[in-house]
N, C-alpha and C positions, 0 to 999 in steps of 0.2 A: 606304466608301460602300455603303449598302444598296440593293439593287435593288428595282424596283417589285413584283416577285413576293414578295419578303420582306416588304415593307410591307403588301401585301394579306393576307398570312397572319397578321399581328399582330392582337391583340385591340384593342378600342377604348382600353383603358387603356394598353397598350403604345404605341399610336400617339400618344396624348396625351403620354406621357412622352418619346417620341422628338421630338415637335414642340417641347416645352419645351426639351429639350437643344439642338436645332438652333437655336432662337431665341436661347438664351444664347450659343452659339458664334458666331452671326452678329453679335450685339452686340459680343462681344469682338473679332472680326475687324474690324468697322467702327471700333471705338475704336482698335485697333492700327494700322489703315491711316491714321488721322488723326495719330497721335502718332509713328509710326515707319514704316519701310519693311517691307512684308510680304514674306515669303520666297516665298509662292505666292499671288499676287493672285487667281488663279482660284478659290480656296477660297470667296470671298464669293459668287460666282455659283453654285457647287455647293451651298452652304447655302441660298441663296434658292430654287433649284430643288427641293431636298429638302423645304423647307417647303411649296412649292406642291403637290408630289406628295402629301404627307400631307394637306393640306387638301382636295385633290380626292377622295382616298379617303374622308375623313370625310364629305364632302358626298354622295358616292355611296351611303354606308351609311344616310343619313337617308331614311326612307320619304317618298314624295311625299304631300303633303296634299291635292291636288286630285283 
């Protein structure tokens, strides 16, 4: 699990790649949770929070238009 400071140090391209990877992992975890029992159900929550952190950082980096 990457920390918020590590995420902030990443470039925009690295953040987008990490976001895509986390999204795919979340999809697989959700699919697995419906079809069979998960070993660690908390992984879904961790991935959702990771995605939220990345999106927050991306929003912070966009310059304000007003």
